C-alpha positions in Angstrom: 0.1 0.1 0.0 2.8 2.3 0.8 4.3 2.4 -2.8 0.8 2.7 -4.2 0.3 5.8 -1.7 3.7 7.6 -2.4 3.1 7.0 -6.4 -0.3 8.7 -6.4 0.8 11.6 -4.5 3.2 12.4 -7.8 0.0 11.7 -10.1 -1.7 14.7 -7.6 0.8 17.1 -8.1 -0.4 17.6 -11.9 -4.0 17.7 -10.8 -4.2 20.1 -8.0 -3.2 23.8 -8.7 -2.3 25.7 -5.7 -3.5 29.1 -4.6 -4.1 31.0 -1.5 -6.6 29.6 1.3 -8.0 31.6 4.1 -8.2 29.7 7.6 -11.5 29.5 7.4 -11.8 27.9 4.0 -11.6 24.1 2.9 -11.5 23.6 -0.5 -9.4 21.3 -3.0 -6.5 23.3 -2.0 -6.4 22.9 1.6 -7.7 19.5 1.0 -4.3 19.0 -0.9 -2.3 20.6 1.6 -3.5 18.2 4.2 -2.5 15.4 2.3 0.8 16.5 1.8 1.3 17.0 5.5 -0.2 13.7 6.4 2.0 12.0 3.5 5.1 13.6 5.1 3.9 12.5 8.8 3.5 9.0 7.2 6.7 8.6 5.7 8.6 9.9 9.0 6.6 6.9 11.1 7.0 4.7 8.3 10.9 5.1 9.0 10.5 5.3 12.7 8.7 1.7 12.0 11.6 0.3 10.0 14.1 1.6 12.2 13.0 0.0 15.3 12.2 -3.2 13.1 15.8 -3.6 12.4 16.9 -3.1 15.4 14.6 -5.4 17.2 15.7 -8.5 14.4 19.2 -7.7 15.2 18.8 -8.0 18.7 15.5 -9.4 19.9 15.1 -7.9 23.4 11.9 -7.3 25.2 12.8 -3.9 25.2 13.4 -3.1 21.8 10.2 -5.6 21.0 7.9 -2.9 22.9 9.8 0.0 20.7 8.8 -1.8 17.6 5.2 -2.8 19.0 4.6 1.2 19.6 5.9 2.4 16.6 3.9 -0.2 14.3 0.7 1.2 16.1 1.5 4.9 15.4 2.6 3.6 11.9 -0.3 1.6 11.1 -2.6 4.3 12.5 -1.1 7.1 10.7 -1.6 5.2 7.3 -5.1 4.5 7.5 -5.6 8.6 8.4 -3.6 9.3 5.1 -5.7 7.3 3.0 -9.3 8.9 4.4 -7.2 12.5 3.9 -6.1 11.4 0.6 -9.8 10.5 -0.5 -11.1 13.5 0.8 -8.7 15.4 -0.9 -9.9 13.7 -4.1 -13.3 14.4 -3.5 -12.5 18.2 -3.1 -11.0 18.3 -6.2 -14.2 16.7 -8.0 -16.5 19.1 -6.3 -14.5 22.0 -7.7 -14.3 21.0 -11.2 -17.3 22.1 -13.8 -17.8 19.6 -15.9 -19.9 16.8 -14.0 -23.6 17.6 -12.8 -24.5 16.7 -9.2 -26.0 13.8 -10.3 -22.3 12.6 -11.7 -20.5 14.2 -8.7 -22.8 12.4 -6.0 -22.3 9.1 -7.7 -18.5 9.2 -7.1 -19.1 10.8 -3.7 -21.0 8.0 -2.4 -17.9 5.6 -3.1 -15.5 7.8 -1.8 -17.5 8.4 1.3 -17.7 5.0 2.3 -14.1 4.5 1.9 -13.3 7.6 3.9 -15.7 5.9 6.8 -13.9 2.8 6.4 -10.5 3.8 7.2 -11.6 6.3 10.0 -13.1 3.7 12.1 -10.5 1.2 11.1 -8.0 3.6 13.1 -10.3 2.7 16.0 -9.0 -1.4 15.7 -5.5 -0.6 16.5 -5.3 -1.0 20.9 -2.7 0.3 22.6 -2.6 -3.5 23.9 -2.4 -5.3 20.7 0.7 -7.7 20.3 2.5 -7.3 17.2 1.0 -10.1 15.8 -2.7 -8.8 16.5 -1.4 -5.5 14.5 -0.1 -7.3 11.7 -3.6 -9.0 11.4 -5.4 -5.9 11.5 -3.2 -4.1 9.3 -3.9 -6.9 6.5 -7.5 -6.3 6.8 -6.4 -2.4 5.7 -4.3 -3.7 2.9 -6.9 -6.0 1.9 -9.5 -3.3 1.6 -7.3 -0.9 -0.2 -6.5 -3.6 -3.1 -10.3 -4.9 -3.1 -12.6 -1.6 -2.6 -10.2 1.6 -2.4 -7.9 1.5 -5.4 -10.7 0.9 -8.0 -12.3 4.1 -6.5 -9.1 5.9 -6.3 -8.4 5.0 -10.0 -12.4 6.4 -11.1 -11.8 9.2 -9.0 -8.3 10.3 -10.7 -10.0 9.9 -14.0 -13.0 11.6 -13.4 -11.5 14.5 -12.1 -9.8 14.7 -15.8 -12.4 14.0 -17.5 -14.6 16.5 -16.0 -12.4 19.2 -16.5 -12.5 18.1 -20.3 -16.5 18.3 -20.0 -16.2 21.9 -18.7 -13.8 22.7 -21.4 -15.9 21.5 -24.3 -19.3 23.0 -22.5 -17.7 26.4 -22.7 -16.2 26.1 -26.1 -19.9 25.0 -27.2 -21.2 28.0 -25.4 -18.9 30.2 -27.2 -19.9 28.8 -30.5 -23.6 29.2 -29.7 -22.9 32.9 -29.3 -21.0 33.0 -32.2 -23.4 31.0 -34.6 -26.3 33.0 -33.7 -24.2 36.7 -33.9 -23.2 35.6 -37.5 -27.1 34.5 -38.3 -28.2 38.0 -36.9 -25.5 39.6 -39.2 -26.1 37.5 -42.3 -29.7 38.5 -42.0 -28.8 41.9 -41.8 -26.5 42.2 -44.5 -23.4 42.8 -42.4 -21.7 39.3 -42.8 -21.8 36.6 -46.1 -22.8 33.0 -44.5 -19.6 31.7 -46.5 -17.4 30.2 -45.3 -19.5 30.3 -41.9 -21.8 27.7 -43.4 -19.4 24.9 -43.8 -17.2 25.5 -40.9 -20.6 25.4 -38.6 -20.7 21.5 -39.6 -16.7 21.0 -38.7 -17.3 22.6 -35.2 -20.5 20.2 -34.6 -18.4 17.6 -35.7 -15.7 18.0 -33.1 -18.2 18.7 -30.5 -19.9 15.2 -31.5 -16.5 13.5 -31.3 -15.9 14.9 -27.9 -19.1 13.7 -26.6 -18.7 10.1 -27.8 -15.1 10.1 -26.0 -17.0 11.3 -22.9 -19.3 8.4 -23.4 -16.8 5.8 -24.1 -14.7 6.9 -21.2 -17.4 7.0 -18.7 -18.2 3.4 -19.9 -14.9 2.3 -19.8 -13.8 3.3 -16.4 -16.8 1.6 -14.8 -15.2 -1.5 -15.9 -12.5 -1.3 -13.1 -15.3 -2.9 -10.7 -15.7 -6.2 -13.2 -13.5 -8.7 -11.9 -13.5 -10.0 -15.4 -11.2 -6.9 -16.5 -8.0 -6.2 -14.8 -8.0 -3.0 -12.7 -4.8 -1.5 -14.3 -5.9 -2.7 -18.0 -9.3 -0.4 -17.6 -8.0 2.5 -16.0 -5.4 2.7 -18.8 -7.8 2.3 -21.3 -10.1 4.6 -19.9 -7.2 7.2 -19.7 -6.5 6.7 -23.2 -9.8 7.7 -24.5 -9.6 10.8 -22.4 -6.2 11.6 -23.7 -7.5 11.1 -27.3 -10.0 14.4 -26.4 -6.7 17.0 -26.0 -6.6 17.2 -30.1 -9.9 17.7 -30.6 -10.5 20.1 -27.4 -7.4 22.1 -28.7 -8.8 21.9 -32.6 -12.1 23.4 -31.3 -10.5 26.4 -30.0 -8.4 26.9 -33.3 -11.7 26.8 -34.7 -13.5 29.2 -32.4 -10.5 31.4 -32.7 -10.6 31.3 -36.2 -14.4 32.1 -36.8 -13.7 34.9 -35.0 -11.1 36.2 -36.7 -13.1 35.8 -39.9 -15.8 37.9 -38.0 -13.7 40.5 -37.7 -12.3 40.7 -40.6 -15.5 40.9 -43.1 -16.9 43.7 -40.8 -14.0 45.7 -40.8 
């Protein structure tokens, strides 16, 4: 689990854009800051656990065993806390994206919230009186939860962040296109603009928008296959991200088309 958490921390750097946060505001930036802090704390606790473990194995005294036991409790509690904070950071990022409606957001929020609750509750199963064997057994519960439940939800959340951002871009471009198209039609009707070449450009722009919608639909369907036992989680995630990535060129193309259309309007109306 440690390896996966550390890898995901690097992925998040590119998904979150830090900005000033007031002490009273809890938003995506604050949630990510909390995650970074808890990751640092966990890394320190894990190093302390490894050090105590090494000392005990090299000199298995009762005193060193007790130190290792205490360090293990601290590390395992910190790991569960890190997961809940990380999942909360993903939730806040999705909340602030513009492309998903409430229905899409609530669908993934329900999955995230169940995992946050699980890890928060699981912290309490580690008791100060637990022997090392008990701690390792309880640690396996957390590991199993991560591999079977949490990891697919993390993958879907990361995908959703990117897809919601892409949908937001498409929708904003479509709004601009709609305004430009209405303006062009009005100016053509009044004799101030020629419909040529706009009549052909409309078709090209709308074709790109339809391609983006198609990619969004296919990506949404593909990411859900991570929950199917007949499809590998990693393969499903990679395929879904591949579909999402394929929208980068069309989004750029759509932006260029609108820029070109605006320039043509300005040139005709000089």
